[in-house]
Legacy VTK file of the C-alpha trace (Angstrom):
# vtk DataFile Version 3.0
C-alpha trace
ASCII
DATASET POLYDATA
POINTS 79 float
10.153 -10.849 -0.639
9.148 -14.047 -2.463
5.668 -15.811 -2.723
5.913 -19.454 -1.624
1.799 -19.797 -1.425
-1.392 -18.538 -2.792
-2.443 -16.188 -5.595
-4.805 -15.957 -8.242
-6.290 -19.298 -9.930
-4.859 -18.354 -13.223
-1.234 -18.521 -12.415
0.998 -21.570 -12.043
3.938 -20.388 -9.945
2.432 -21.385 -6.420
-0.861 -23.012 -5.177
-3.525 -20.938 -5.726
-5.124 -19.420 -2.474
-6.844 -16.114 -1.294
-4.351 -16.541 1.754
-0.276 -15.577 0.875
2.609 -16.633 2.086
6.066 -14.566 1.440
9.315 -15.200 2.702
12.317 -12.944 2.589
15.725 -12.246 3.143
15.864 -8.282 4.057
19.112 -6.069 4.260
19.541 -3.415 6.680
17.112 -0.230 5.486
14.979 -2.438 3.153
11.292 -1.951 3.801
8.172 -4.389 3.258
4.815 -3.286 3.438
1.383 -5.263 3.498
-1.832 -3.718 2.659
-4.840 -5.501 5.101
-4.578 -7.965 7.897
-1.384 -9.983 8.072
0.447 -12.320 10.276
4.315 -11.600 10.434
7.392 -13.903 11.950
10.922 -12.827 12.351
12.908 -15.746 12.077
16.310 -13.702 12.307
17.581 -10.317 13.080
16.154 -7.164 14.056
13.456 -4.211 12.717
11.039 -1.867 13.310
6.944 -2.838 12.453
4.281 -0.232 12.367
6.736 1.803 14.850
7.555 -0.795 17.403
11.199 -2.579 17.311
10.826 -6.450 16.709
13.550 -9.261 17.098
13.926 -12.898 16.008
11.070 -15.049 17.433
8.610 -12.285 17.252
5.145 -12.986 16.036
3.323 -9.336 14.596
-0.341 -9.445 14.139
-2.426 -6.521 12.525
-3.711 -4.623 9.482
-1.391 -2.498 6.950
2.343 -3.389 7.947
4.879 -1.252 7.223
8.529 -3.046 8.401
11.829 -1.923 8.093
14.918 -3.798 8.730
17.365 -2.711 11.065
19.915 -5.365 10.934
19.795 -8.136 8.098
16.223 -9.962 9.012
14.708 -13.160 7.902
11.066 -12.816 8.094
7.969 -14.724 6.813
4.585 -12.722 6.301
1.049 -14.557 5.928
-1.852 -12.357 4.640
LINES 1 80
79 0 1 2 3 4 5 6 7 8 9 10 11 12 13 14 15 16 17 18 19 20 21 22 23 24 25 26 27 28 29 30 31 32 33 34 35 36 37 38 39 40 41 42 43 44 45 46 47 48 49 50 51 52 53 54 55 56 57 58 59 60 61 62 63 64 65 66 67 68 69 70 71 72 73 74 75 76 77 78
């Protein structure tokens, strides 16, 4: 996953904000975890989010995400 927005004010890689946006291209079996509140959007592929199958077009909202790709996946996570 690559952070494209947000982070601490003492860094110059992204616009500083408490909200972060991460994007990633995941291979099958790769995992992503997020502690705390999140919104995730599957833009391509399939995976399992907190024990439930998700597919492209699904929007997931909750606390403490554990996501595992079951095929090539493009994922956007806002936290």
